[in-house]
DRENDO-1510 file (C-alpha; in Angstrom, 1 decimal, always signed):
<recs>
REC; n; res; u; v; w
REC; 1; MET; -30.7; +166.8; -43.7 .
REC; 2; GLU; -31.5; +169.1; -41.4 .
REC; 3; LEU; -28.9; +170.5; -39.0 .
REC; 4; SER; -31.2; +170.5; -35.8 .
REC; 5; LEU; -32.2; +166.4; -37.1 .
REC; 6; GLN; -28.9; +165.4; -37.0 .
REC; 7; ILE; -27.8; +166.8; -33.9 .
REC; 8; GLU; -31.1; +165.0; -32.4 .
REC; 9; GLU; -30.2; +162.0; -34.0 .
REC; 10; LEU; -27.2; +162.2; -32.6 .
REC; 11; PHE; -28.0; +162.8; -29.4 .
REC; 12; ARG; -30.3; +159.7; -29.4 .
REC; 13; ARG; -28.1; +157.4; -31.0 .
REC; 14; ASP; -24.9; +158.8; -28.8 .
REC; 15; ARG; -26.9; +159.9; -25.7 .
REC; 16; ASN; -24.8; +157.1; -23.3 .
REC; 17; LYS; -21.8; +157.7; -25.2 .
REC; 18; LEU; -22.0; +161.3; -24.4 .
REC; 19; ILE; -22.4; +160.9; -20.3 .
REC; 20; GLY; -20.1; +158.2; -20.1 .
REC; 21; PHE; -17.6; +160.3; -21.6 .
REC; 22; ILE; -18.8; +164.2; -19.4 .
REC; 23; ARG; -19.7; +161.4; -15.9 .
REC; 24; GLU; -15.7; +160.3; -16.2 .
REC; 25; ARG; -14.9; +163.8; -15.3 .
REC; 26; VAL; -17.8; +165.4; -13.7 .
REC; 27; ARG; -18.7; +164.4; -9.6 .
REC; 28; SER; -22.4; +162.6; -9.8 .
REC; 29; ARG; -24.5; +161.3; -13.0 .
REC; 30; GLU; -27.0; +164.3; -12.4 .
REC; 31; GLU; -24.2; +167.0; -13.0 .
REC; 32; ALA; -23.6; +165.4; -15.7 .
REC; 33; GLU; -27.3; +164.6; -17.5 .
REC; 34; ASP; -27.4; +168.8; -16.6 .
REC; 35; ILE; -24.3; +169.1; -19.0 .
REC; 36; LEU; -25.8; +167.2; -21.7 .
REC; 37; GLN; -28.5; +168.7; -21.6 .
REC; 38; ASP; -27.3; +172.3; -21.8 .
REC; 39; VAL; -25.3; +171.5; -24.0 .
REC; 40; PHE; -27.9; +169.9; -26.3 .
REC; 41; ALA; -29.8; +172.9; -26.1 .
REC; 42; ASN; -27.3; +175.3; -26.9 .
REC; 43; VAL; -25.8; +173.5; -29.5 .
REC; 44; LEU; -29.5; +173.4; -31.1 .
REC; 45; GLN; -29.6; +177.4; -30.8 .
REC; 46; ALA; -26.1; +177.8; -32.3 .
REC; 47; ALA; -27.9; +175.5; -35.1 .
REC; 48; SER; -30.2; +177.8; -36.1 .
REC; 49; GLU; -26.8; +180.5; -36.7 .
REC; 50; VAL; -25.0; +178.0; -38.3 .
REC; 51; THR; -24.4; +179.1; -42.0 .
REC; 52; GLN; -22.0; +176.9; -43.3 .
REC; 53; PRO; -22.3; +173.2; -43.5 .
REC; 54; ILE; -21.0; +171.1; -40.6 .
REC; 55; GLU; -18.7; +168.4; -41.7 .
REC; 56; ASN; -18.7; +166.1; -38.4 .
REC; 57; ILE; -21.7; +166.8; -36.1 .
REC; 58; GLY; -20.4; +164.5; -33.6 .
REC; 59; ALA; -16.5; +166.6; -33.2 .
REC; 60; TRP; -18.4; +169.7; -32.9 .
REC; 61; VAL; -20.8; +168.6; -30.0 .
REC; 62; PHE; -18.1; +167.1; -27.8 .
REC; 63; THR; -16.3; +170.2; -28.3 .
REC; 64; ALA; -18.8; +172.2; -27.0 .
REC; 65; ILE; -19.3; +169.1; -24.1 .
REC; 66; ARG; -15.3; +169.8; -23.4 .
REC; 67; ASN; -16.4; +173.2; -23.2 .
REC; 68; ARG; -19.2; +173.1; -21.0 .
REC; 69; ILE; -17.3; +170.3; -18.6 .
REC; 70; ILE; -14.1; +173.3; -18.5 .
REC; 71; ASP; -16.8; +176.2; -17.7 .
REC; 72; SER; -18.5; +173.7; -14.6 .
REC; 73; TYR; -14.6; +173.6; -13.2 .
</recs>
């Protein structure tokens, strides 16, 4: 399966879990939604430039989310 499709599937399947993870670390639900949207836009863009397979896409996305939360502080 193409990487961008795997990322989209992850978003659909785990959206609530990801929002919950972000929400525990930021002030508002709106900020959590913004962070998730930004991360997925960036991850989808980065996926087009990836040349090697990513073994654990979920971990890759969680790392991107964690980094974006740190940036929001």
